[in-house]
N, C-alpha and C positions, 0 to 999 in steps of 0.2 A: 504494500500500500504506500502511496505517496503521503507523507505525513509532515506536519509542522513539528517544530522542536520545542521542548520544554524540559525543565529539570524535575517536573512533577513525578516522573517515573521512579525516582530514587528516594525512597523514604529515609528519614533521618536515621543515621546509624547503620543503614543496611550494608554499606561497603565494608565497614570495619567488622561488622558481625560475620560477613562471609569470609573475610581474611582469617578470622580466628576459627571458623568452622571447617575449613577445607584448605590444606596447604597447596594443593594443585590449583585450586581456584585463586588463592592468594597470589600465586605466581602469575596467573593470567591477568589479574587486576593490575599488578605492577607493570606488566609488559604493555597492556592496552593503554593504561593511563586514563586521564580524565576525558570525558566526551559528553555531549548533550544527547540524552535519550530522546527518541522521537515521540511525538504526541499529535493526534488528530482529534480535536474536541468535537467536531461535527459528526455525530453518531450516524446520521443518515448517509453522509458522504463516505464515511469510513467503510460502511457495508457495501455501497455501490463500488467503491474502489476495490474492496476485497474480492467481490464476485468477478469484476472485470479482469483482475490480475491473476486469477487462478491458473496455474500450470503455464505461466508465461515468464520469460526473463524480465528482470527489473526494467530494462530499457523498453522492451515491447509493451509492457504493462503501462509504463508512464506515458507512452505515446497514445495508447487507447484511452486511458483515463483523461488525458488532456483534451482529446477530441470530444469526449462526452461532456466534460466541463464547459467546453466552448459552445455547446448547444444552447446554453443558458444566456448567451449574449452578454457576458460580463459577470454573471452570477452562476453558481453551480445549479443545474436543473434539479428541482425538487420532485417529489413523487408524483404530483399532478402532471407535470410536464413529461415525465418518463412514461406515464400511462397514455398521454395524448399523442406522443410522437409516433409516426409510422415505424413499424419494425424495420423497414428498409433503411431508414435514417440511422437507427441504432446499429444496424449491421454495417453500415458504411463507416462507422467509427472504428470497426474492427471487432465488434462483439460477435461471437458465434450465435447461431440460432438458439442454442440451449441457454446461453448467457442472457440473451434478450428475454427469454421466458423467466429467467431467475430474477433479473432486476425488476421486471414487471410484477412478479409475485411479491417481491419485497415492497414495491411501491403500493400495491393493493393492500397488503397487510398493514403497512404503515398508516394508510388512510382509514381503514375500516376498524381500527382499534385492536386488531389481533396482537399487534406489537404495541407496547406502551413504554416508549423510551424515557418518559418522565420518571418511571419507576426504577429504571435500570441502575442508577447510582446506589440505590439502597438494597438491591437484590443480592443475595448470596451468589457466588460464582456459578455453582451448579444449577441453580434455578434460572439464571440468565442464559446459560448454555442451552438448557431445555427449551426456553422460549424462542431463542434465535434459530435453533435447528428445526423449527417448524417450517421455516422459509425454504423453498426449493433452492438448491445450490449452496446453502449454508450448512457446513458441517462443523464438527467440534473445533477444528483448527481455526476456521474463520472466526468463530465465537471467541476463542482464546485470544486471537489477535486484537479483537475489540476490547476485551477485558484488559489487556496489557497496554495497548497504544492509545486508547481513547478514555478508558476509565481509570487507568493507572493502578490496577489491582496488583499488589506486591507479591503474591504467592502463586503465580501461574507457571506451570511447567508444561510447555507444548511438546509432549513426548513424540508426537507424530511428525514434527517438523524435520525435514530432511537435513537442512543446513545445521540445525542444532545437534542432530545425531552425528553428523560429520565432525562438528567442532568437539563434541564429547569424545569421540573415538580418537581424534588427534591429541587432545589435551591429556587424556588418560592412557595413551599408548595402547589402546585395545586392539586385539587382532582382527576383530570384526566390528561392523557397525552395530551399536547397541540397540536392542529391542525395547519395547515398552517397559517390561519388568526391570531390566537393567538400568534404564533411564530413571525410573522411579527410585530405585535403590541408591543410585549415585547421587540423586538430587535430594534425598531425605535430609542430609545435614544442612542443606541450604534453607530449609523452612525457617521462618516465614517469609523469606525473600527470594523465592525461586525465580520470580520475574527478573530481578536484578541480575542474578547469576546467569540466566538465559541471555540477557542483553550483553553481558561481558563475553560469554562464550561465542555468540554470533560475531561480535566485534573481533574476537581473536582470529577469525578466519582471514582477516585483512593483513595479519602479520605473517611475513614469509617464514616458512619452516627452516630451521638451521640444522 
């Protein structure tokens, strides 16, 4: 997802807690250094972005999301516009037929009250995941990205994220890419700041291996 930046993703004391909890992660934190975690406060747009970006490179996703944003003529198109636009116009932005259906389902549920974003900041993580995954094309990973990058939830571990699994394999010198159970076990010491640990692990992939 294309996101704005904010320090809100790092709770007070989280980095020092993680340093003390896991020596491998402490080394990663030292090598990565300080950085601004990403934040997209517009919940509607974060989900549109997530759907449009599924299974695409960062560059390709940014291009398509930019084209969709431009349909609003200076403001991001809201759910009413997404439903009103011809499917061909959304396809011309680069959305597949399936993704056109997904963003329209999101828009319809946003407008009919099936989704209640005003409640989301107060909902527990798992309740919000259950609500979001009612939408076609939104799975657990997409819901977890919203929790982390829009709502700033501190203890999300997206165990199905390929880049995170690659980062963990590299950081811990694992012979194979870790599965869900191994990710959960390795991440247990990071509670209650698994989101912050994940951000550092993702960032570590930018550091060349020596």
